[in-house]
C-alpha positions in Angstrom: 63.4 175.0 111.1 62.3 178.8 110.6 65.2 180.9 109.3 63.4 184.2 109.8 66.1 185.5 112.0 68.9 185.2 109.2 66.9 185.3 106.0 67.4 189.0 105.6 71.0 189.4 106.8 73.6 190.9 104.3 75.8 188.2 102.4 79.2 188.1 104.0 82.4 189.2 101.8 85.6 188.5 103.0 88.2 191.2 103.6 91.2 188.7 103.3 90.3 186.4 100.4 89.3 187.5 97.0 85.9 186.5 95.7 85.8 183.3 93.6 84.9 183.6 89.9 81.6 182.0 88.7 83.6 179.7 86.7 85.8 178.4 89.5 82.8 178.1 91.8 80.9 176.1 89.2 84.0 173.8 88.7 83.6 172.7 92.5 80.4 170.7 91.4 81.9 169.1 88.4 81.9 165.4 88.6 85.1 163.7 89.7 87.2 162.3 87.0 88.9 159.4 88.7 90.2 157.9 85.6 91.8 160.7 83.7 92.8 159.6 80.3 90.5 156.4 80.2 88.1 158.0 77.6 91.0 158.6 75.3 92.5 155.2 75.8 89.2 153.5 74.9 89.0 155.8 71.6 92.4 154.8 70.8 92.0 151.1 71.3 89.0 151.2 69.0 90.8 153.0 66.2 91.2 150.7 63.3 94.4 150.1 61.4 95.3 148.1 58.3 98.2 145.7 57.7 100.6 146.4 54.9 99.6 144.6 51.8 102.4 142.3 50.7 102.9 142.4 46.9 103.7 139.4 45.0 106.5 139.1 42.5 104.3 140.4 39.7 103.2 143.5 41.7 106.8 144.3 42.3 107.7 143.8 38.9 105.0 146.2 37.8 105.8 148.8 40.4 109.6 148.6 39.3 108.5 149.3 35.7 106.5 152.3 37.1 109.4 153.6 38.9 111.6 153.3 35.7 108.9 155.3 33.9 109.0 158.0 36.6 112.7 158.1 36.5 112.5 158.9 32.7 110.0 161.4 33.2 111.8 163.4 35.9 113.0 166.1 33.3 109.3 166.9 32.6 108.4 167.1 36.4 105.6 164.6 36.1 102.3 164.8 38.2 101.5 161.7 39.8 99.2 159.9 42.3 100.9 157.6 44.6 99.1 155.1 46.7 101.2 154.2 49.7 101.3 152.7 53.3 101.6 155.0 56.2 102.7 153.2 59.4 100.8 154.2 62.4 102.8 156.1 65.1 101.0 154.7 68.1 100.2 151.2 67.4 100.9 148.2 64.9 99.6 148.6 61.4 98.6 151.7 59.6 96.6 153.1 56.6 96.9 153.7 53.0 96.9 157.1 51.7 97.1 158.9 48.3 99.6 161.6 47.5 99.1 163.6 44.5 101.8 166.0 43.4 104.8 166.8 41.2 107.9 164.5 41.5 111.2 166.4 41.7 113.6 163.5 42.1 114.1 160.0 43.2 116.5 159.6 45.8 118.3 156.1 45.3 120.4 156.3 48.4 117.5 157.0 50.8 115.2 155.0 48.6 112.5 157.7 48.5 110.5 159.7 46.0 110.9 163.5 46.5 108.2 165.9 45.5 108.6 169.5 44.6 107.2 170.6 47.9 110.0 168.9 49.9 107.8 165.9 51.1 108.9 162.5 50.3 107.5 158.8 50.3 109.7 155.8 51.2 109.7 153.5 48.1 109.2 150.4 50.1 105.7 151.9 51.2 104.5 152.5 47.7 101.6 150.2 46.5 101.0 152.1 43.2 101.9 155.0 41.0 99.8 156.6 38.4 100.4 159.5 36.1 98.1 162.3 36.9 96.1 163.1 33.7 
């Protein structure tokens, strides 16, 4: 086919419809995503979580001693490093985290350790307490 009859004609510009932006025009040629959210679901399924460590009787006794020490140190605003279990919000399990900070209070009613910045950790999730040197 020979297009000599139309090759030099001016490009048509509509008087009724605004011209499409280059970004929108390029979007017409994007691949079709039939399974939206599939990639994020695969990524979430592959994300690893840990199970909470079950402390034995000796571990619980040691933690109770550390909590008693911490309670006695409250007037001095002790700086501690706490290892605690943080449950995952999306699936079973969670991960262990470290929290370093100054302890403000031990809330016996809520069973939490309260830090000076207002953050808190549930005592039942604590694995270890260390005095920060």
